[in-house]
N, CA, C and O atoms as a GROMACS GRO file, in nm:
protein
  492
    1MET      N    1  13.245  -6.818   4.811
    1MET     CA    2  13.259  -6.828   4.955
    1MET      C    3  13.359  -6.724   5.006
    1MET      O    4  13.335  -6.658   5.107
    2ILE      N    5  13.470  -6.710   4.936
    2ILE     CA    6  13.571  -6.611   4.978
    2ILE      C    7  13.512  -6.470   4.962
    2ILE      O    8  13.535  -6.384   5.048
    3LEU      N    9  13.438  -6.445   4.856
    3LEU     CA   10  13.376  -6.315   4.833
    3LEU      C   11  13.278  -6.282   4.947
    3LEU      O   12  13.276  -6.169   4.996
    4GLY      N   13  13.200  -6.379   4.988
    4GLY     CA   14  13.105  -6.360   5.099
    4GLY      C   15  13.176  -6.326   5.228
    4GLY      O   16  13.133  -6.236   5.301
    5ALA      N   17  13.286  -6.395   5.258
    5ALA     CA   18  13.364  -6.368   5.380
    5ALA      C   19  13.426  -6.229   5.373
    5ALA      O   20  13.429  -6.157   5.473
    6LEU      N   21  13.476  -6.190   5.255
    6LEU     CA   22  13.535  -6.058   5.238
    6LEU      C   23  13.432  -5.949   5.258
    6LEU      O   24  13.458  -5.850   5.326
    7LEU      N   25  13.315  -5.967   5.201
    7LEU     CA   26  13.208  -5.868   5.219
    7LEU      C   27  13.165  -5.859   5.366
    7LEU      O   28  13.137  -5.750   5.416
    8PHE      N   29  13.161  -5.972   5.435
    8PHE     CA   30  13.127  -5.972   5.577
    8PHE      C   31  13.232  -5.894   5.656
    8PHE      O   32  13.197  -5.815   5.743
    9LEU      N   33  13.360  -5.916   5.628
    9LEU     CA   34  13.467  -5.847   5.700
    9LEU      C   35  13.467  -5.697   5.669
    9LEU      O   36  13.493  -5.615   5.758
   10LEU      N   37  13.438  -5.660   5.546
   10LEU     CA   38  13.427  -5.516   5.513
   10LEU      C   39  13.310  -5.451   5.586
   10LEU      O   40  13.323  -5.340   5.638
   11GLY      N   41  13.198  -5.519   5.591
   11GLY     CA   42  13.083  -5.467   5.666
   11GLY      C   43  13.114  -5.452   5.814
   11GLY      O   44  13.080  -5.352   5.876
   12LEU      N   45  13.179  -5.553   5.871
   12LEU     CA   46  13.214  -5.548   6.012
   12LEU      C   47  13.312  -5.432   6.040
   12LEU      O   48  13.297  -5.361   6.140
   13ALA      N   49  13.410  -5.414   5.952
   13ALA     CA   50  13.506  -5.304   5.969
   13ALA      C   51  13.433  -5.169   5.961
   13ALA      O   52  13.462  -5.077   6.039
   14GLY      N   53  13.340  -5.158   5.869
   14GLY     CA   54  13.263  -5.033   5.858
   14GLY      C   55  13.182  -5.004   5.983
   14GLY      O   56  13.173  -4.888   6.025
   15MET      N   57  13.123  -5.107   6.042
   15MET     CA   58  13.047  -5.088   6.165
   15MET      C   59  13.137  -5.043   6.279
   15MET      O   60  13.100  -4.957   6.358
   16ILE      N   61  13.256  -5.101   6.288
   16ILE     CA   62  13.350  -5.063   6.395
   16ILE      C   63  13.396  -4.920   6.378
   16ILE      O   64  13.399  -4.844   6.475
   17VAL      N   65  13.431  -4.882   6.255
   17VAL     CA   66  13.474  -4.743   6.228
   17VAL      C   67  13.360  -4.648   6.260
   17VAL      O   68  13.383  -4.543   6.320
   18ASP      N   69  13.236  -4.682   6.222
   18ASP     CA   70  13.122  -4.599   6.249
   18ASP      C   71  13.104  -4.578   6.400
   18ASP      O   72  13.079  -4.466   6.444
   19GLN      N   73  13.116  -4.682   6.479
   19GLN     CA   74  13.101  -4.670   6.624
   19GLN      C   75  13.213  -4.589   6.686
   19GLN      O   76  13.188  -4.510   6.777
   20LYS      N   77  13.336  -4.605   6.641
   20LYS     CA   78  13.451  -4.534   6.698
   20LYS      C   79  13.452  -4.387   6.662
   20LYS      O   80  13.507  -4.306   6.737
   21THR      N   81  13.393  -4.350   6.549
   21THR     CA   82  13.395  -4.211   6.504
   21THR      C   83  13.263  -4.141   6.524
   21THR      O   84  13.246  -4.030   6.474
   22ARG      N   85  13.170  -4.199   6.594
   22ARG     CA   86  13.036  -4.141   6.617
   22ARG      C   87  13.052  -4.010   6.696
   22ARG      O   88  13.127  -4.005   6.794
   23PRO      N   89  12.982  -3.901   6.654
   23PRO     CA   90  12.990  -3.775   6.725
   23PRO      C   91  12.940  -3.789   6.870
   23PRO      O   92  12.848  -3.865   6.898
   24ARG      N   93  13.003  -3.713   6.961
   24ARG     CA   94  12.966  -3.718   7.102
   24ARG      C   95  12.927  -3.578   7.147
   24ARG      O   96  13.005  -3.484   7.134
   25LEU      N   97  12.808  -3.563   7.200
   25LEU     CA   98  12.758  -3.433   7.249
   25LEU      C   99  12.835  -3.394   7.376
   25LEU      O  100  12.851  -3.475   7.467
   26ILE      N  101  12.882  -3.269   7.379
   26ILE     CA  102  12.954  -3.219   7.496
   26ILE      C  103  12.866  -3.123   7.575
   26ILE      O  104  12.860  -3.132   7.698
   27ALA      N  105  12.796  -3.032   7.506
   27ALA     CA  106  12.708  -2.935   7.573
   27ALA      C  107  12.590  -2.903   7.484
   27ALA      O  108  12.599  -2.903   7.361
   28GLY      N  109  12.477  -2.875   7.552
   28GLY     CA  110  12.358  -2.835   7.476
   28GLY      C  111  12.277  -2.956   7.435
   28GLY      O  112  12.291  -3.063   7.494
   29PRO      N  113  12.195  -2.942   7.337
   29PRO     CA  114  12.168  -2.820   7.262
   29PRO      C  115  12.081  -2.723   7.342
   29PRO      O  116  12.006  -2.763   7.431
   30MET      N  117  12.092  -2.597   7.307
   30MET     CA  118  12.014  -2.494   7.374
   30MET      C  119  11.970  -2.388   7.274
   30MET      O  120  12.038  -2.362   7.174
   31VAL      N  121  11.856  -2.327   7.302
   31VAL     CA  122  11.804  -2.221   7.217
   31VAL      C  123  11.864  -2.092   7.266
   31VAL      O  124  11.862  -2.064   7.386
   32GLN      N  125  11.918  -2.011   7.175
   32GLN     CA  126  11.977  -1.882   7.211
   32GLN      C  127  11.929  -1.773   7.119
   32GLN      O  128  11.869  -1.800   7.015
   33ILE      N  129  11.956  -1.650   7.157
   33ILE     CA  130  11.929  -1.533   7.077
   33ILE      C  131  11.782  -1.529   7.031
   33ILE      O  132  11.755  -1.534   6.911
   34PRO      N  133  11.688  -1.520   7.125
   34PRO     CA  134  11.547  -1.519   7.080
   34PRO      C  135  11.513  -1.389   7.008
   34PRO      O  136  11.534  -1.280   7.060
   35GLU      N  137  11.461  -1.403   6.887
   35GLU     CA  138  11.412  -1.291   6.806
   35GLU      C  139  11.277  -1.332   6.750
   35GLU      O  140  11.247  -1.451   6.739
   36THR      N  141  11.196  -1.236   6.715
   36THR     CA  142  11.067  -1.266   6.655
   36THR      C  143  11.087  -1.342   6.525
   36THR      O  144  11.155  -1.294   6.435
   37GLY      N  145  11.027  -1.460   6.516
   37GLY     CA  146  11.031  -1.540   6.396
   37GLY      C  147  11.163  -1.610   6.367
   37GLY      O  148  11.184  -1.663   6.258
   38VAL      N  149  11.254  -1.610   6.467
   38VAL     CA  150  11.386  -1.670   6.450
   38VAL      C  151  11.413  -1.761   6.569
   38VAL      O  152  11.380  -1.728   6.683
   39LEU      N  153  11.473  -1.875   6.541
   39LEU     CA  154  11.513  -1.969   6.646
   39LEU      C  155  11.655  -2.014   6.616
   39LEU      O  156  11.683  -2.064   6.508
   40THR      N  157  11.745  -1.996   6.712
   40THR     CA  158  11.885  -2.035   6.695
   40THR      C  159  11.917  -2.144   6.796
   40THR      O  160  11.894  -2.128   6.916
   41ILE      N  161  11.969  -2.254   6.748
   41ILE     CA  162  12.005  -2.370   6.833
   41ILE      C  163  12.157  -2.382   6.834
   41ILE      O  164  12.221  -2.380   6.728
   42VAL      N  165  12.214  -2.394   6.953
   42VAL     CA  166  12.358  -2.403   6.969
   42VAL      C  167  12.392  -2.530   7.045
   42VAL      O  168  12.323  -2.565   7.141
   43TRP      N  169  12.498  -2.598   7.004
   43TRP     CA  170  12.548  -2.716   7.075
   43TRP      C  171  12.698  -2.732   7.052
   43TRP      O  172  12.754  -2.676   6.958
   44GLU      N  173  12.759  -2.810   7.139
   44GLU     CA  174  12.900  -2.844   7.123
   44GLU      C  175  12.912  -2.996   7.116
   44GLU      O  176  12.848  -3.068   7.192
   45ALA      N  177  12.994  -3.041   7.023
   45ALA     CA  178  13.010  -3.185   7.005
   45ALA      C  179  13.157  -3.215   6.967
   45ALA      O  180  13.225  -3.136   6.902
   46GLN      N  181  13.199  -3.330   7.010
   46GLN     CA  182  13.329  -3.381   6.967
   46GLN      C  183  13.298  -3.472   6.849
   46GLN      O  184  13.235  -3.577   6.864
   47ALA      N  185  13.344  -3.429   6.731
   47ALA     CA  186  13.312  -3.505   6.609
   47ALA      C  187  13.438  -3.519   6.523
   47ALA      O  188  13.518  -3.426   6.511
   48TRP      N  189  13.453  -3.635   6.464
   48TRP     CA  190  13.566  -3.662   6.376
   48TRP      C  191  13.551  -3.594   6.242
   48TRP      O  192  13.651  -3.564   6.176
   49PHE      N  193  13.427  -3.571   6.199
   49PHE     CA  194  13.400  -3.518   6.067
   49PHE      C  195  13.330  -3.384   6.077
   49PHE      O  196  13.255  -3.360   6.172
   50LYS      N  197  13.355  -3.296   5.983
   50LYS     CA  198  13.296  -3.162   5.985
   50LYS      C  199  13.148  -3.169   5.942
   50LYS      O  200  13.108  -3.255   5.864
   51GLY      N  201  13.071  -3.076   5.996
   51GLY     CA  202  12.934  -3.061   5.952
   51GLY      C  203  12.831  -3.101   6.054
   51GLY      O  204  12.849  -3.199   6.127
   52GLY      N  205  12.725  -3.026   6.059
   52GLY     CA  206  12.613  -3.056   6.147
   52GLY      C  207  12.494  -2.976   6.099
   52GLY      O  208  12.506  -2.890   6.012
   53ALA      N  209  12.379  -3.006   6.155
   53ALA     CA  210  12.256  -2.937   6.116
   53ALA      C  211  12.154  -2.948   6.226
   53ALA      O  212  12.162  -3.035   6.313
   54GLY      N  213  12.057  -2.858   6.223
   54GLY     CA  214  11.942  -2.864   6.311
   54GLY      C  215  11.820  -2.898   6.226
   54GLY      O  216  11.806  -2.853   6.113
   55ARG      N  217  11.732  -2.978   6.284
   55ARG     CA  218  11.605  -3.010   6.216
   55ARG      C  219  11.491  -2.961   6.306
   55ARG      O  220  11.486  -2.989   6.425
   56LEU      N  221  11.402  -2.888   6.244
   56LEU     CA  222  11.293  -2.826   6.316
   56LEU      C  223  11.161  -2.874   6.257
   56LEU      O  224  11.140  -2.866   6.135
   57THR      N  225  11.070  -2.923   6.342
   57THR     CA  226  10.939  -2.971   6.298
   57THR      C  227  10.832  -2.887   6.364
   57THR      O  228  10.827  -2.873   6.486
   58GLY      N  229  10.745  -2.830   6.280
   58GLY     CA  230  10.635  -2.747   6.330
   58GLY      C  231  10.515  -2.830   6.369
   58GLY      O  232  10.511  -2.951   6.350
   59ALA      N  233  10.416  -2.762   6.425
   59ALA     CA  234  10.293  -2.829   6.467
   59ALA      C  235  10.221  -2.891   6.348
   59ALA      O  236  10.142  -2.984   6.366
   60ASP      N  237  10.246  -2.840   6.228
   60ASP     CA  238  10.181  -2.894   6.106
   60ASP      C  239  10.254  -3.018   6.055
   60ASP      O  240  10.210  -3.077   5.956
   61GLY      N  241  10.364  -3.059   6.121
   61GLY     CA  242  10.438  -3.178   6.080
   61GLY      C  243  10.546  -3.152   5.975
   61GLY      O  244  10.622  -3.243   5.940
   62ARG      N  245  10.554  -3.028   5.926
   62ARG     CA  246  10.655  -2.995   5.825
   62ARG      C  247  10.792  -2.980   5.892
   62ARG      O  248  10.805  -2.912   5.994
   63THR      N  249  10.893  -3.044   5.834
   63THR     CA  250  11.028  -3.040   5.889
   63THR      C  251  11.119  -2.958   5.797
   63THR      O  252  11.117  -2.976   5.675
   64ILE      N  253  11.198  -2.869   5.856
   64ILE     CA  254  11.295  -2.792   5.781
   64ILE      C  255  11.433  -2.816   5.844
   64ILE      O  256  11.443  -2.848   5.963
   65GLN      N  257  11.536  -2.800   5.765
   65GLN     CA  258  11.671  -2.823   5.815
   65GLN      C  259  11.757  -2.700   5.789
   65GLN      O  260  11.746  -2.638   5.684
   66ALA      N  261  11.843  -2.665   5.885
   66ALA     CA  262  11.937  -2.554   5.869
   66ALA      C  263  12.076  -2.610   5.896
   66ALA      O  264  12.102  -2.667   6.002
   67ASP      N  265  12.166  -2.594   5.798
   67ASP     CA  266  12.304  -2.634   5.821
   67ASP      C  267  12.365  -2.546   5.929
   67ASP      O  268  12.337  -2.427   5.935
   68ALA      N  269  12.446  -2.606   6.013
   68ALA     CA  270  12.505  -2.534   6.125
   68ALA      C  271  12.634  -2.465   6.083
   68ALA      O  272  12.713  -2.521   6.007
   69ASP      N  273  12.655  -2.344   6.133
   69ASP     CA  274  12.784  -2.278   6.124
   69ASP      C  275  12.872  -2.342   6.229
   69ASP      O  276  12.828  -2.358   6.343
   70GLN      N  277  12.993  -2.380   6.195
   70GLN     CA  278  13.079  -2.453   6.287
   70GLN      C  279  13.206  -2.375   6.312
   70GLN      O  280  13.274  -2.331   6.219
   71THR      N  281  13.239  -2.359   6.440
   71THR     CA  282  13.366  -2.302   6.482
   71THR      C  283  13.425  -2.400   6.582
   71THR      O  284  13.381  -2.408   6.696
   72GLY      N  285  13.527  -2.476   6.537
   72GLY     CA  286  13.580  -2.582   6.623
   72GLY      C  287  13.471  -2.684   6.650
   72GLY      O  288  13.411  -2.738   6.556
   73GLY      N  289  13.444  -2.709   6.777
   73GLY     CA  290  13.340  -2.804   6.813
   73GLY      C  291  13.206  -2.740   6.845
   73GLY      O  292  13.116  -2.808   6.893
   74ARG      N  293  13.193  -2.609   6.820
   74ARG     CA  294  13.068  -2.536   6.848
   74ARG      C  295  12.987  -2.524   6.720
   74ARG      O  296  13.040  -2.485   6.615
   75TYR      N  297  12.858  -2.558   6.728
   75TYR     CA  298  12.767  -2.556   6.614
   75TYR      C  299  12.652  -2.461   6.644
   75TYR      O  300  12.603  -2.454   6.756
   76GLN      N  301  12.609  -2.389   6.540
   76GLN     CA  302  12.497  -2.297   6.555
   76GLN      C  303  12.410  -2.305   6.429
   76GLN      O  304  12.454  -2.274   6.318
   77ALA      N  305  12.285  -2.347   6.448
   77ALA     CA  306  12.188  -2.355   6.337
   77ALA      C  307  12.079  -2.253   6.362
   77ALA      O  308  12.018  -2.251   6.468
   78THR      N  309  12.055  -2.168   6.262
   78THR     CA  310  11.955  -2.062   6.276
   78THR      C  311  11.842  -2.085   6.176
   78THR      O  312  11.864  -2.107   6.056
   79PHE      N  313  11.719  -2.078   6.228
   79PHE     CA  314  11.598  -2.091   6.147
   79PHE      C  315  11.530  -1.955   6.142
   79PHE      O  316  11.509  -1.892   6.246
   80ARG      N  317  11.496  -1.910   6.024
   80ARG     CA  318  11.434  -1.778   6.005
   80ARG      C  319  11.295  -1.794   5.943
   80ARG      O  320  11.259  -1.901   5.893
   81ASN      N  321  11.220  -1.686   5.947
   81ASN     CA  322  11.085  -1.680   5.888
   81ASN      C  323  10.991  -1.782   5.950
   81ASN      O  324  10.909  -1.843   5.882
   82LEU      N  325  11.004  -1.799   6.082
   82LEU     CA  326  10.915  -1.889   6.154
   82LEU      C  327  10.789  -1.813   6.199
   82LEU      O  328  10.787  -1.690   6.202
   83THR      N  329  10.687  -1.886   6.231
   83THR     CA  330  10.566  -1.825   6.283
   83THR      C  331  10.595  -1.770   6.422
   83THR      O  332  10.631  -1.847   6.511
   84PRO      N  333  10.581  -1.638   6.446
   84PRO     CA  334  10.607  -1.582   6.577
   84PRO      C  335  10.521  -1.653   6.682
   84PRO      O  336  10.400  -1.665   6.667
   85GLY      N  337  10.585  -1.700   6.789
   85GLY     CA  338  10.517  -1.770   6.896
   85GLY      C  339  10.486  -1.915   6.864
   85GLY      O  340  10.429  -1.986   6.947
   86GLY      N  341  10.524  -1.961   6.745
   86GLY     CA  342  10.497  -2.098   6.703
   86GLY      C  343  10.573  -2.200   6.786
   86GLY      O  344  10.685  -2.174   6.830
   87LYS      N  345  10.513  -2.314   6.807
   87LYS     CA  346  10.575  -2.423   6.883
   87LYS      C  347  10.644  -2.518   6.787
   87LYS      O  348  10.590  -2.551   6.681
   88TYR      N  349  10.763  -2.562   6.825
   88TYR     CA  350  10.844  -2.648   6.739
   88TYR      C  351  10.911  -2.757   6.820
   88TYR      O  352  10.928  -2.747   6.942
   89SER      N  353  10.950  -2.860   6.749
   89SER     CA  354  11.030  -2.969   6.804
   89SER      C  355  11.160  -2.967   6.724
   89SER      O  356  11.158  -2.950   6.602
   90TYR      N  357  11.274  -2.985   6.793
   90TYR     CA  358  11.400  -2.981   6.719
   90TYR      C  359  11.494  -3.095   6.759
   90TYR      O  360  11.489  -3.147   6.870
   91THR      N  361  11.577  -3.132   6.664
   91THR     CA  362  11.680  -3.236   6.681
   91THR      C  363  11.808  -3.181   6.619
   91THR      O  364  11.803  -3.108   6.520
   92VAL      N  365  11.924  -3.216   6.675
   92VAL     CA  366  12.050  -3.176   6.615
   92VAL      C  367  12.124  -3.300   6.567
   92VAL      O  368  12.121  -3.405   6.631
   93VAL      N  369  12.192  -3.285   6.452
   93VAL     CA  370  12.266  -3.395   6.392
   93VAL      C  371  12.408  -3.351   6.360
   93VAL      O  372  12.433  -3.233   6.335
   94ASN      N  373  12.499  -3.444   6.362
   94ASN     CA  374  12.636  -3.422   6.316
   94ASN      C  375  12.666  -3.526   6.210
   94ASN      O  376  12.603  -3.631   6.205
   95HIS      N  377  12.762  -3.495   6.127
   95HIS     CA  378  12.801  -3.589   6.023
   95HIS      C  379  12.894  -3.695   6.081
   95HIS      O  380  12.981  -3.666   6.162
   96GLY      N  381  12.872  -3.818   6.036
   96GLY     CA  382  12.954  -3.930   6.080
   96GLY      C  383  13.028  -3.994   5.964
   96GLY      O  384  13.049  -3.930   5.860
   97PHE      N  385  13.066  -4.117   5.981
   97PHE     CA  386  13.139  -4.194   5.883
   97PHE      C  387  13.065  -4.198   5.750
   97PHE      O  388  12.945  -4.226   5.747
   98LEU      N  389  13.134  -4.172   5.641
   98LEU     CA  390  13.080  -4.169   5.505
   98LEU      C  391  12.969  -4.065   5.487
   98LEU      O  392  12.880  -4.083   5.403
   99GLY      N  393  12.975  -3.955   5.567
   99GLY     CA  394  12.877  -3.848   5.553
   99GLY      C  395  12.741  -3.873   5.610
   99GLY      O  396  12.650  -3.792   5.593
  100ARG      N  397  12.725  -3.986   5.678
  100ARG     CA  398  12.595  -4.021   5.737
  100ARG      C  399  12.560  -3.923   5.847
  100ARG      O  400  12.645  -3.892   5.931
  101GLU      N  401  12.435  -3.874   5.850
  101GLU     CA  402  12.392  -3.785   5.957
  101GLU      C  403  12.346  -3.866   6.078
  101GLU      O  404  12.267  -3.960   6.065
  102ILE      N  405  12.397  -3.829   6.193
  102ILE     CA  406  12.368  -3.901   6.317
  102ILE      C  407  12.304  -3.803   6.416
  102ILE      O  408  12.363  -3.700   6.449
  103ALA      N  409  12.185  -3.835   6.461
  103ALA     CA  410  12.118  -3.751   6.560
  103ALA      C  411  12.194  -3.761   6.690
  103ALA      O  412  12.211  -3.871   6.744
  104VAL      N  413  12.241  -3.647   6.741
  104VAL     CA  414  12.315  -3.647   6.866
  104VAL      C  415  12.232  -3.601   6.984
  104VAL      O  416  12.270  -3.622   7.099
  105ALA      N  417  12.119  -3.537   6.958
  105ALA     CA  418  12.030  -3.496   7.066
  105ALA      C  419  11.892  -3.462   7.012
  105ALA      O  420  11.877  -3.414   6.899
  106GLY      N  421  11.792  -3.488   7.094
  106GLY     CA  422  11.657  -3.448   7.060
  106GLY      C  423  11.566  -3.570   7.045
  106GLY      O  424  11.612  -3.684   7.051
  107PRO      N  425  11.443  -3.545   7.024
  107PRO     CA  426  11.380  -3.415   7.002
  107PRO      C  427  11.351  -3.339   7.132
  107PRO      O  428  11.324  -3.397   7.237
  108PHE      N  429  11.358  -3.205   7.120
  108PHE     CA  430  11.326  -3.115   7.230
  108PHE      C  431  11.219  -3.017   7.181
  108PHE      O  432  11.200  -2.999   7.061
  109GLU      N  433  11.150  -2.955   7.274
  109GLU     CA  434  11.045  -2.860   7.241
  109GLU      C  435  11.097  -2.716   7.258
  109GLU      O  436  11.174  -2.688   7.350
  110ALA      N  437  11.055  -2.626   7.170
  110ALA     CA  438  11.091  -2.484   7.179
  110ALA      C  439  10.981  -2.402   7.112
  110ALA      O  440  10.900  -2.455   7.036
  111ALA      N  441  10.981  -2.273   7.140
  111ALA     CA  442  10.888  -2.183   7.076
  111ALA      C  443  10.965  -2.065   7.021
  111ALA      O  444  11.060  -2.017   7.083
  112ALA      N  445  10.924  -2.018   6.903
  112ALA     CA  446  10.982  -1.895   6.847
  112ALA      C  447  10.929  -1.779   6.929
  112ALA      O  448  10.817  -1.784   6.980
  113ALA      N  449  11.007  -1.674   6.941
  113ALA     CA  450  10.963  -1.556   7.016
  113ALA      C  451  10.838  -1.497   6.949
  113ALA      O  452  10.827  -1.496   6.826
  114PRO      N  453  10.745  -1.448   7.031
  114PRO     CA  454  10.622  -1.389   6.975
  114PRO      C  455  10.652  -1.249   6.918
  114PRO      O  456  10.764  -1.199   6.931
  115PRO      N  457  10.552  -1.187   6.857
  115PRO     CA  458  10.573  -1.051   6.804
  115PRO      C  459  10.611  -0.954   6.917
  115PRO      O  460  10.577  -0.977   7.033
  116ARG      N  461  10.679  -0.848   6.882
  116ARG     CA  462  10.717  -0.746   6.981
  116ARG      C  463  10.593  -0.696   7.057
  116ARG      O  464  10.485  -0.682   7.001
  117GLY      N  465  10.614  -0.672   7.185
  117GLY     CA  466  10.504  -0.622   7.268
  117GLY      C  467  10.426  -0.732   7.337
  117GLY      O  468  10.349  -0.704   7.429
  118VAL      N  469  10.445  -0.854   7.297
  118VAL     CA  470  10.378  -0.967   7.361
  118VAL      C  471  10.478  -1.032   7.457
  118VAL      O  472  10.587  -1.070   7.415
  119SER      N  473  10.441  -1.044   7.583
  119SER     CA  474  10.532  -1.100   7.679
  119SER      C  475  10.541  -1.254   7.661
  119SER      O  476  10.445  -1.321   7.625
  120PHE      N  477  10.661  -1.303   7.687
  120PHE     CA  478  10.680  -1.449   7.686
  120PHE      C  479  10.795  -1.482   7.779
  120PHE      O  480  10.875  -1.396   7.816
  121ARG      N  481  10.800  -1.608   7.817
  121ARG     CA  482  10.903  -1.654   7.911
  121ARG      C  483  11.004  -1.739   7.833
  121ARG      O  484  10.969  -1.838   7.769
  122PHE      N  485  11.129  -1.698   7.842
  122PHE     CA  486  11.237  -1.770   7.773
  122PHE      C  487  11.318  -1.840   7.883
  122PHE      O  488  11.400  -1.777   7.951
  123VAL      N  489  11.295  -1.971   7.898
  123VAL     CA  490  11.366  -2.047   8.001
  123VAL      C  491  11.439  -2.160   7.938
  123VAL      O  492  11.506  -2.237   8.007
   0.00000   0.00000   0.00000
């Protein structure tokens, strides 16, 4: 009985710590630096723990992940070797309590820049 109560209290404490330390999105995410076959996602977050990543899902359902370069609270995840002009869905995550990845924004839609010479609108 005491062991059960102790486990319950530990679980409750873990939930409280997880909620208090959950990453908070400050700005973004936004797609920047359009290049052919490259997609860069940038966001700012207030996070207690270091680390973040972008997840990109193509029209074929395949998901790839890029770890974000972090400078202070600014994160930048770059995906390379994408299909030029390809349509993608992306989500950004930050690390939380015990290294758990927490989605802070998304999914959003984006397209990789098409080959040179093909016009496209980057909004």
